[in-house]
N, C-alpha and C positions, 0 to 999 in steps of 0.2 A: 531238249536240254534236260539233263538230270538235275534233280534237286540236291543241293549241297547243304548239309546241315550246318547251322551256325556254330561258330567256335564257342567253346565254354566261356561264359561271361559276356558274350556279345550283346545279349538282351539287356543285361544290367548296364552295360556301357550306353546303349541306346536310350534307356530310360533316364540315365543320369544326365544325358545331354539335352533332354526335352525340358522346356520351361516348366517350373513347378506350378502346381495349383494348390493353393492353401484352402483347407476346408474349415469353416467354423459353423457351429450349431447354436442357434438361439432359441430359448424357450419362452421368450416374451416378445411380442411385436414391438414394444417400445424400444427395445435394444437395437433394432435394425430399421426403425421407421425412417430416419433421415436418409440412410443409404438406399432403402427400397424406393422411396418417393423420387429420389434423384435418378435412380437407375431406370425406373419404369418409363421415364420421359422418352428415352430413346431405345429401350430394350424391345425385343420381339416378345410379345405376349398377347393374351386376350384380355378383354375387360374384366374377366373373372379372376385375374391375377393382379388387378389394381389394388394398391394398398387400402384405399377407402372401402372397397368391397369386402376384402378379407377382414379388415378391422371391424366393420359393422357386424359381420357374422361372428367374430370372436367376442364381441361385447354382449350380443343379445341371444346367441344360439349356442355357441360352443360351451359356455359354462354349464348349461343345462344337461349336457351329456358328459361333463367333466373331461372335455377334450384337451389334450396336452399339445400345444404347438411344438413343432420341431423344424424351425426354418433353417435350411441349409444354404450357406453362402459360399461360393467358390470365387476365389480371387487369384489373379496372376502374380508373378514374382514382383511386380511393381505396385501391387496393392489395388489394382483396378478390378472392379466387379465383373466377373464372367458370367455367373448365373446365380439365380435364386430358386431354390426348391421349397415351396410353401407346404411342408409336410406336417402331419399330426399323428398322434397316437390316441385311439379311442379305448377306454377301459372296458372291462367286462370279463366273462370267463375266458374269452378269446380276445386278446389285445391286438388291435388291427393298426398297422401302419398305412395311412391313407393320405389324401390331400386335405388341406384345410378348406372347410366349406364345401366339400365335395357334393353334398346332398343338394345344394342350391346352385351349383355351377354346371353349365352346359359343357364347358371345356376345361379340363384339368391339365396342368402341365407347368413347366418351368418358365421363368423369365430368362431370356438369353441375350447376352451382348451381341452386337452385329458381328457376323462372321465367327461366332463362338463355335458353331458346328465344325468349322475347318480345323479348329484346335482340339475339339472334344470328339475324337473319333470313337466309333463304337467300342473298340478294344480299350481305349483309355477310359471312357466312361464306365465300363464294367469294372475296371480296377478302382476307380474312384468310388463307385457304388459299394464295392466291398468294404472300403474304408469307412464310408458313411454308415453302412449297416453295423459294422463292428463297434463304432462309437455310440451309435444309438442303443445297441444291445448292452453296452457296458454301463449305461446310465439307467437307474431304476425308473426314472420318469418316462423314458422313451423305449423301454424294453417291450418287445412285441412278439406275438406268436404267428401272425399272418400278415402278408403284404397284399393290400387291395388297392391298386392304383387304376382307377377306371376313367372312362370318357376322355381319353388322351388323343388329341389330334395327331395325324401323321406328320404334319409340319407345324412349326411355330413361326409365324411370319413367313419368311423366305427360306427358313432353315429346317433341316430334318430334325425331328424331335429325338434327342439323345436317349430318352427313356424307352424308346422302341428297341433299343439294343437288348433290353430285358425280354424274357419270354412273354409274349403278348398275343392276345387273340382279339377277334373283332367284337365290338360292342353290338348288342342286338338293335340298338337305336342308331340309325344312320345319321350322318351329318353331310352337308353338301357345300361345295366351294365353287364360286364362279370367278374365273379370271377375266378382268374387265379390259376392254379394248375400245378404241375409237370413241365416237360420240354416242350418246344414248340412242339416237335413232339408228345408227349403224349396228349397235349391239342388239337392240330390240328386234330389228328386222332379221338379223342372223339367227336369233334364238327362238323366235316365235313365228308361226305360220300366219298367212294372211287372214284366214278365218278367225284365228285366236286374237289377232290384233283388232279385228272388226268387233269381236265380242267385248274386248277391253274398252273400246271407244263407246260402245253402247252402255256399259256399266258406269263409265265415268260421266256420261251424259245424264243417266238416271240419278247418279249421286249428286250431280250439280243442281238437280231440281230441289234438293233440300236447302241449298244455299251455296255460297261461294266455297269452293274447294281449295284449301290452303295447306301448305306444308310448314309446320311450325316447330321451332326449337326453343322451348321455354328457357329463359335466362335467369330470373330471380327465384328465390326459394319458394315464394308463394305460388308461382306458376308451376314449378316442378311438383310441389305437393299436390296441387289440383290435378295435374296430369297423372300422377302416380295413383291418386285416389280413384280416378276414373279407370285406370288400368286394372286396379285390384277388383273393383266392382264388376267390370267386364269379364275378367278371368274367373271370378267367383261364380257368376252366372253360367259361364261355359262349363266349369267343373261340375256344377250341379246338374246341368243337362246331360253330361257324359256319365254321371254317377261315380266320379272318382274323388279321391281325397282332395280337399282344398288346402294348398300349402299355406294360405294366409290365415288359416284357423289354428296354426301351431301356437303353442305358448311361447311368449317372448320373455326376455329378461325384465327385471324390475323397471317400472316407469318407461316402458317402450311398447311399441306396437309394430305389426308388420309394415304399416305405412311409414313409420319413422325409420325402420331399418332400411327400407328400400330408398327413401328420400335421401338419407345421409350417405348412401353408397353409390349413387348412379347419376348419370345424365340422361335426359329423356328427349325424344323427338316424337312428334305426332303428326298425322294427317287429319285434318278436321274438316267437317262440312256442316255449315249452318248459316243462319241469317247474319247478314253483315251488320245489323243493328244491335245484335247481342253477341256476347262471347261464344264462339262456336264450340260445340262439344266434340272431343276427339273421337274419331271412328277407328283409328288404328294407331297403336303406340309402340315404339321400340325403345329398349333400354340399351345404352352403349357405354363404352369406355370413354370415348372422346367425342361424343355427339356425331358418330358416323351412322346416321339413321338408316333404317330399312323399311320404313312405313310405306313409302311409295318409291317405286324402283328408279324412276328417272332422277329424283332428288337424291336418292341414296347413292346412285352411281356418281353423280356430280360431286357430292360431298366426299365420298370415298376417294375419288381420283384427286380432289383438291388436297385432302389431308394425307394421302398416300404418296407414292412416288411416281405418279403418272402411270406409264405402262407397267404392268405386273401387279397393279393394285388388285385386291380381291376382296369379296365379301363372303361371309359364311352364314349358314342357317342350319338350325337343327330341325 
């Protein structure tokens, strides 16, 4: 079949019949806090796009680099939120358009309403992106010379990441995703060989000699602070052994510390092993958006399936 060129004005008519997407840009988190918090409850995103995480970064780290937030919100013609892009512009000889908190986020990306990707096709997103760029460039606060959007996952929840419609390349640091199915025993046997499972049982048995092995989700602030402090101490020792920079040695904002930054922004889960007569010390800790822990695989899978949607639930790791 031959290709028949569209009649003049056909594209304009098609665009006019599509539901409108209104774009607003906010330069302060407070202006969009209520909408962001309400939206993130059901939106597809990672824990690094949770308002509390971004707000903690903006309070204690962003001001040191004079980072200018540029939060882009897209709404449909009924006023419902479709997406939030937590962007920022960093100053300097070369002004960069990047993600808010990018340096301390494993995954950068948008918050998307369910089924947003079906409405936000690559072609349509590129048109919206051009509008966003134009508006950012006309505002002195968000004018930029370079776009640097890194560490973006291929998918956001169950949806294709619309940002990948832009020219993108592979990040040198890989991330991995596991699609969960069946029970833990079924999943474990399908993914691990018999010798590997035998070694795992031996490791668990040796760990049990220290004391009872428990999977713990701290609830109150005191427990969370204690777990975060142990996490920081463990990671600091690990960084020292590897001879790499310690992220917890960074200067913080006034009257704050790396511990307070983390504690105010995240939920924590841990696997602990120790005496039953004393509070056990965490041996492995995970930080998550909604306490979907990854410290021990069986509990992680159980929690992810319970908090997810059953089949199709997935866990990610860097």
